[in-house]
N, C-alpha and C positions, 0 to 999 in steps of 0.2 A: 822430248822424252823418247828413249830408244825403243824400237819395236821388239817384241818377244822373238827370240830365236825360232826359226821354223821347225827345228826338231822338237822343241818343247810344245809348240802348237800342234804338231802332228801326234805327239805322244798323248796329248789331251783328247784328241779326236778318237783315239783308241781306248784310252783309260775310262772315259765316261760310260760307254756302253758295257764295258766289263764290270764296272762297279754297280751299274744299274741292273745287272743280271741279264742283259740282252744278249751277251755272249757267254754262255755257260761254260763251266770247266770242260776242257777237252776240245773246245772250238779251235779250229786251225785258222790262224790269221793269214791274210794275204801275203804273198811274198814281197820282198823288198822292191822288186821291179814293179809289181802290180800296185803297191802302195804309192810308189813314185809317180806312176802314170795317173792314178786316181786323184791324187791330191796335188799334182803338178809341182812336185819337188824332185830333187836329185836323189839317186839311190844312196848316196852318202847320208843324206838327211834321214831317209827312211830307216837305214841301218842304225843310225845313232838313236832314233826314237825307239826302236825295238829293243836295243840294248838297255835303254833307260827303264823300260817296262820290266825287263828281266831283272835289273838291279833292284827295282821296287818289289819284286816278288809276285807280280801279277801275271807274268808270262814266263814260260820256260822254252829254251831252245833245244830242239832235238836234232842232233847232227844228221844230215841227210834227209830230214823230214820237214823242217821248218819251225815256226813258232806257234805255240799253243797256249791257251788260257789255262793257268794253274788252278787246281782245286783250292778252295779256301783252306788255309792252314789251320791245324788244331791249335786252340788257345790254351795257355797255361797260366794259372793264378799263382803268383809268387808272394807268399805271406812275409811281410817285412816287420812284423811285430812279435812273432813267436820266438822268444829267446831260447826255447828248448829244442828247436829244430834248425835246419840249415837255411830256411827261408825259400826253399826251392819247390815247395808244394809236392806235387806228385812226381817230380823229376828225381832221378837217382843221381847222387853226387859221385863223380869219378875224379879222383885226385891224380893229376898228371905228374906233379913233382914240385919240389922246392929247390931254389937256387939262391946263392948269395951274389949280389951285384952292387954296383955303385949307384947311388941315388941320383937321378937326373934332376934338373932344376925344378920342373913342375911338381914332381913328387916330393922333393925336399920342402917345398912351400907347404904342401898339405900336411907333412909330418913335423914341420918346424925343426928341421935338422939342416946341417950344412950340405951343400951340393957335393956329391962324391962320397958322402958317408955310406958305410955298408948297410944294406938292408936285406932282409929275407923276402924273396918273392915266391909265393905259392900259387900255382895254376891248377884250376879244376874246371870241370864242366858239369852241366846238368843234362842228363840223358833221358830220352824217352824212346823205349824200344831200341836201344843202342845208338840212336841218332842224337847228335848234340843239338840242344836247343839254346842253352845259355853258356856263357863263358864267365868264369870268376877269377879275377886277379887280385891278390891281396899282398900288402907290403907291411913290414914292421921293422923298426930300427933294430939292427943286430945288437946294439949296445944294451938293449933292455934285458936280454937273456944270455948274453955271451958268458961263457964259463960256467953255465948251469946246465942242468938236464932238462930245461924247459924250452929249448929252442925248437923250432919246427922240425929239425932233423932228429932230435933226441927224444922228444916227448912221445908218449903212447899215442897211436893213431886215433883212438877213441876219446882222447882228452880234448875237450872243447877249448876254443880260444880264451873265453873268460876264465875258465879254471886254470888253464896253463899260465896265462899272464898273472892271475891272482896268486898262484903258487910261487911266482918269481917276485912277488911284492908289488905288482902293478894292478890294482883293483879297478876295473872298469866301472865307472859310475854314470857315464853319459854317452849317448850315441847320436850322431848327426848325419842326416842323409840329404843329398841333393840329387834331383832327378832331371835328366836332360835327354836330348836327342841329337845324334850326330851320325856321320857315315862310318861304316865299318872299315878298319884299317887292314892292310895286307896281312900282317902277322896274326891278327885276330881271325880274319877270314879263313886262313889255313886251318885253324883249330876248330872252327865251326862248320867247315865244309860249305861255306857260302861265298857269294861274289863280293869282292871289295867294292866299297862305295854304297852298299846297301844301307838303308836307314835302320839304325838300331837305337834301342832304349838303353840308357846308361844310368845306373844308380851308384853314385859315389857315397860310400858309407865310411865314417870315421869313428873309431872308438877312442874315448878319452879317459884318462885317470886324472881327475881334477881338471886342470887346464891344459894338461899335456896330451897330445895325440900319441897313442901307443900302437895304433894299427889303422890302415886305411885300405879300401878295396873298391874295385869296379865290378859291378854285375852287369853283363852285356847280353842283350837278347834282341831278336828281331821285333820291330814294333808291331807287326801284324800277329805275332804269336804270344807275346808276353803282356800280361796285365798285372799290375801291382795291387796287392790287397792289404789295406791298412785297417787295423782294428784299434780304435782309440778309446781309452778309458776316460770318462769324464768324472772329475772329483765332485762330490756332492757336499753341500754346506751342512754342517751338523745341525 
């Protein structure tokens, strides 16, 4: 059985006291050189361990000053069952824009269309005090509304997805969500102002008209900031 890499071991030595509160926010961590001497590792290993803690959001690097324990981030509840709202809770939705692109293979499988078929991609963010907390990417087959005034480009900004697709003859009657965790990609990190490789929560949501997927989306947010709130109605026997 292979041994744990030394940088992971060192990161754990620092992570545990941070999580236990023994190193409160603002605490300055030892320098890479001091860590290397204290734990008998190379400076490369100590540098990698510190970068891992930065990626995890536990530590921040201040140029010229060193590494410091970050304050606990504010948490936001994202309601996933309120059809009348955006599902962003207290966050303000900022629409970045819509573009038409060719559907790549993974997305084509989700929408059950051919690879390369045109789709509309809409990008938006959830903001708190002008700072991005969540990223929302949605795609719908262009063929659904092509030639109508119900495309994401033509429809009124305040017209919701269900009303817009319904007006085009595609009435959404089912929603499916899958929740997972993965690392943040470079293109996503640029929009969130975060470090690539950070652990993020991803909610894949797909709207159906009958058995046909008519829209799919990814809601992306840092795992330490975002909590999903589900309100489930239970049917009662007559």
